[in-house]
N, C-alpha and C positions, 0 to 999 in steps of 0.2 A: 518513361523515365522513373516513375514511382515504383513500378514493378521491378525494374532493374535494381533500384536501391534496396528494395525489400529482399530480393534474392541475394544481393551482396551481404546484407545484414544477417540473413539466415546462415549464409556460408561462413561468415566470420564467427558468428555465435557457435555454429557446429564445430568449427576448428578449435575454438576456445574450450568447448566442453570436452572434446577428445583429448586435448592437451592437459586439461585439468585432471581427467581420469588417469592418463598416463603418468603424470607427475605424482599423483596420489599413490598409485600402485608402486611406482619406483621408490618413493619415500618409505612406504610400508615394508617393501622387500629389503631395503638397506637397513632399516631398523631391526627387522627379524634376523638378518645376517649378523649384525653387530651384537645383538643379544645372544645369539648362538655362539659366537666367537668368545664372548666374555665368559661363557660357561665352560669353555675348554680349559682343562687343568692337567693335561697329560704330562707336561714337564714337571709340574709340582708333584704329581704322584710318583714319577720315576725318580726324582731326586730324593723323595722320602724313602722309597724302596731301596735305593742304592746306599743311602746313609745308614738305614737300619741294618742292612747286610754287613756293611763295614763295621758298625758298632758291635754287632753280634760276633763277628770274627775277632775283634779286639777283646771282647769279654771272654771268649773261649780261650784265647791265648793267655790272658791273665789268670783264668781259672786253672789252666794246665800248670802254669808256673807255681801257683799257690798249692796245687795238689802234690807236687814233688818236694816242696819245701816245708809244707805244714801238714800235719796229720788231720785229715777231714774225710767226710764220706765222699763216695764217688758220684753221688747223685747230682752235685752241682756241675761237675764237668760234663756229665752225660746230658743234663738239661741244656747247657750252653751249646753243646754240639748239635743237639736236635734243632735248636733255634737257628743255628747257622745253616743247617741243611734246608730248613723250610724257607729261609731267605734266598738261598741260592736256587732253590726250585722255582720260586716266584720270578727270579730274573731270567730263568732259562726257558720260559714258556710264553707262547703267544705274543702279544704286543710288546711285552717287556724285552723279549729276545730280539724283536725287530728294532726296537729302540737302541739296544746295546750294539746291534749291527750298524746302525746309523752313526753311532759314536766310534766305530772301528775297534771295539773291545770285546766283541762277542766271543771270538775264538779264545782270547786270553782269559776271559772270565770262565768260559766253559772248561778249559784245561785246568784252571785252578780249582774249579768245582769238582772235577773228577778226582784230582789228587786229594782234595779234602774228604771226599766220600771214602777214598781208599784208606783214610786214617782211622776208620771206625774201630778195627781190632785193637790198634795201639791205644786209642783214647779210652775204650772200654776196659783195657787191661792195664791202664796206667796205675802205678802204685807210689806210695811215699818213698822219695829218694831216687826215683828212676829219672835222673837228670838227662841221660842220653835220649830216652824216648821224648822227653819234654823238648829237648833241642830240636829233634827231628820234626816234631809237630809244629814248633815255632817256625822253622825254615819252610815248612809247607804252607803255613798260613800267611807268611810274610808277603809272597807275591800276590796272594788273593787280596790282602788288605791294601797293598799298594795299588793294585789294579782298580779295586773299588774306589779308592781315593781319587785316582785319575778320572774314573767314570763320573764320580760326583762333581769334580771340578768342571769337566766338559759339559755335564748336564746343566750345571749352574750357569755357565757361560752361554750355552745354547738357549737356556730359559730366558736369560736377560735379553739376548738378541731377539728371541721370539716375542718376548713381552714388548720390546721397543717397536718391532714390526707391527705387532697387534695394535699397539697404541696409535701408531701412524695410520694404520688402516681404519681404526675406529674414528680417529680425528677426521680423516678424509671422508668417511661415511657420514659422520655427523655434519660436516660442512656441506656435503651433497644434500642431506636431508633438510638442512636449514635453507639452502638455496631453493630446494623444491617447495618447501613451505612458503617461502617468500613469493615464489612464482605462483603458487596456488592462491595466495592472498591477492596478488595482483590480478590474476585471472578472475577470482571471485569478485573483486571490485569492478573489473571490466564487465563481467556478466551482469552484475547488479546495475551498473550504469546503463548498460544496453537494455536491460529489462525496464528500468525506470524510463529511459528514453522512449522505448516502444510503448509503454503505458501512457506516457504523456502525449505521444503522437496519436495513439488511438483515441485518447480523450479529446485531443484537438480535432481529430477527424470527426469524432462523434458530435462535438459542439458545432463544427462546421455543417455536418449533415442536419443537425437539429435546426440551425439557422436557415439552412436551405429549405427544410420542410416548412418552417414558419413563413419564410418568404413565399413559398409556393402556395401555402394556405391563404396568406394575405392576398396574393395575386388572384387566386380563384375567388376569394370573397369580394375583392374589388371588381373583378370582371362581372360577377353575379350582380353586384350593386349597380354597376354601370348599365348592364343589360336590362335590369328591371327598373331601377329608380330613375335613370337618366332617359331611357328610351320613352317611357310613358309621357313625361312632360314635353319632350321634343315632339312626340307624335301629336299631342294636343295643340302645341304651338303651330306645327305644320298644317294641321287640319284647319285651324282657325284662319291662318293666313291664306290658304287655298280658297276657303269660302269667301273671304274678302275680295281676293283677286277675281274669282269667278263672278261675283255679284257686281263688282265695279260700283258705279254711281247709283245702281238700283237698290243697294242695301241701305236701310234706314240708319240714321245717325245713332239711334239708341242701340241697334244691333252692333254697329261698329264699336261703340263704347263698351258694350258687354263683352265682345270678343277681345278688345284691347285689354280690358281688366283681367280677363281670363289668361291672356298671354303674359301679362305682367305678374300675375299670381304664380304661374308656372315658372317664370324666370326667377322670381324670388325664391321659389322652392329649390330650383337648381343652384342658386347662389348659396342658400343655406347648406345644401348638400355638399357643395365644394368647400365651404368654410369648415364644415365638420370634418371632412376628409383631410383638409390641410391641418387642422388642429391635431389630428392623430399623427400625421407625419412630423409636425413640429415637436410633439411630445416624445415620439420615438427618437428623434434626433437630439433631444436635450436642449432645444432652443427656447423652451418656455421656462421662465424662472418666476419665483414668487417674490413680491415686494411687500413686506409686512407694513401695515399701518393700522391706526385705530379705526375700527369699523362699527358704526352704530347698528345694533342688531335689529331694532324696530324698523329703521329706515331701509335696511337691506331686505327684510322680508316684504315690506310694502312695495319696494321697487319691483321685486320679482312678481308679486301678485298683480301689480298694475300692468306690467308687460304682458303677462299671460291673458288678462282680461281684455287687453287691446286686441289680441289675436282671436280670442274666443269669448266675445261678449255674451253675457247672460249665464255663464257657468258659475255655479256656487263654489266659492273658495273661502273656507273658514280659516282664520288665523288665531292662534292662542299662544301667548307668551307667559310663562310661569313667573310668579313674583320673585323667585330667587335668582332669576337670570340677570346678570349685570347689564348695564346700559350698552356697553361696547365690548368688543373682543379684538385682540391684536392678530390680524391675519391679512391676507391679500384680498381686498374687497372685490376686485374685478373677477378673480378666479372663483371666489366663494359664490358670487352672484351667478356666474356661469353654471356652476354645479347645481345650485338650487333651481335655476331656470330650466335646466335639463330634466331634473327630477319632477318639477311641477308640470312641465310640458308633457312628459310621459304619463303622469297620473291622469291628466285631462284627456290625453289622446286615447289611452287604453281603458277608459271607464265610460259607462253610459252617461249621456248628457243629463239625465235626470238625477244622477247620483252626485252628491257633493264631494269635494276634495278638501282635505284639511292639512294645514301646516302648523305644527306645534313646536315650540322652542322650550327646552328645559335645561337645567344646569345640574350636573351630578359628577362627583369625583374629579373636580377641577376640569371638567369638559363641558362644552356647550353642544347640545344635541338638537339638530334640526331634523324633525321627522315629517315626511310627506306621505300621507296615507290616502289610498283610493279604494274603491269597491269595484274593481274592474276584472279583467280577464285572468290576472295572476300568471304565475310561471310554474309549469310542472316541476315536481320535485327532482326528477332525473335530469333536468336540463339546467338546474340552478347553478351547477359548478361552472358552466360556460357563459354565464350571464354577462360577465365583464370582459369577455373576449371580443376582439375587434370583428365587426361586421356580423356578430351573432345576433340572431333574432329567434325568440321562442316560437314553438309551433303554434301557440295560441294567438300569436300576433299576425298570422297570415291574413292578408286582405287589408291590413292597416298600414298606411304609408309609413315608412321609416327607413333609416340607414343602418342601424345596428352599431353606430359608433358613439352615440351619446353617453351610454352608461360606461363604456370603456374609457372614454375621455374623462368623465366625471370621477371614475375610480382612480385614475392616475393623478388627476388634479388634487383629489383629497389627500393622497400621499404627499404630493408636493407641498401642501399646506400643513403637513405634520399630523394629519388626522387620518380618518378611515371612513369608508363607505360600506354600510352594512344593510342587510335587508332580511325580511321575512315575507314569504309569499305562498299563497295557496291558489291553485288553478280554479277559476270560477268564483273565487271569493274576494280576492284583492291582494294588495301588497302594501308594505310599509318600508320605505327607504329612509335610512337614517344617516345623516352626515355628522360625524363626531369631530369637533375641532377643539384643540387645547385652549384653555382660557388665557394662556400666556404663550407667546410664540416660542416654539422649540425646534423649528427647522423641519425639513422633509423627513418622512419615514419611508423605510423600504419594506415592502410586503410582497408575497407571491402574487403574480398577476392572475388571480382566480377569484371567483366570487366568494364572499364571506357572509354566511347567513347566521342569524341569531334568533333564538326563540323568544 
């Protein structure tokens, strides 16, 4: 079903892109046609040529009249005549001749032009007082002037009609271009939304795959934990009970008590392991909340020390509290004690029995710092980034019982208290884990779920 939706989405996007290209090409074509049509001025040119020819004929007729009534040189009449001939030549060639044909005046104008050209001897021989020749020239020019006037009028009407049609075409073209642009914008919005939707879907799928990978890693880690940490105590319990069953009444009471204590110790270890695993689950599900209250710092540290000594009597645990540390801090005492218990337990577990473990409390920058230091196996530098991951155990911890959930739980609890858990560690030398808590309750903090080391 997902593949079918993807194919449909690709098909729709492809059709939209093709339509986008077609509309864009159509809009550009119509704009080019409109621009080319706006540059056409054939009617304007012809109207100008016709009007200039008519004006030249009128000026020639006026010059002939003045020549016969007023003594002047012949140069004026000859010049006017040459201008008329040049105008008539322009109208009787090429596109101009076709245009006059479209007006239905080509033959009439051509005949009048031939007659005008035939006047050359008379015009050049015109003299003062030659009224008869002047009248003959006027009668020859009159049809030409009249025809050019009709041609000018028809050209003007035709130009108006062409201009109106051109405006209508341009208006229609502009409307089509506007519609095309609106359609392009709509398609662009559609493609953008489709792209954003695809990106969101890809991000959602990526997040889903990331969660799946995390779940798979959690499952593998949990399976490894169960197979290693659960199997060994169960094997010990099973072996002890089999020995009791096989021996029956022949087993001494002291041996039965020893094996019973061993079974109870293994069961206690399994219980602690299950509790640690459930803590991780509750934290991931957001079921653990902090309840801030006044917590006496000295009492908190002494409780953690006493609990650890009850489990490992004889271990040297040194406690020091700086003079500038306030008597109490506002935090969740239960969660803070759980963090420090985990840190102190790890310090004792991963350091030689002959080496002391120290707990120091200092105050700095409105923070209370609980530092737990050991001289144990330490954590290799290339593994420190994973130290707060669930079920992770350093390579130096091989052979030492553990679940790999204590530091992950402590890291998340520190954030829940509005503080942070930091460390500095060197393989073979030891580690210092520091719990930083605000001296005044500020609520939970959000930090990346990775180890944070400090020098």
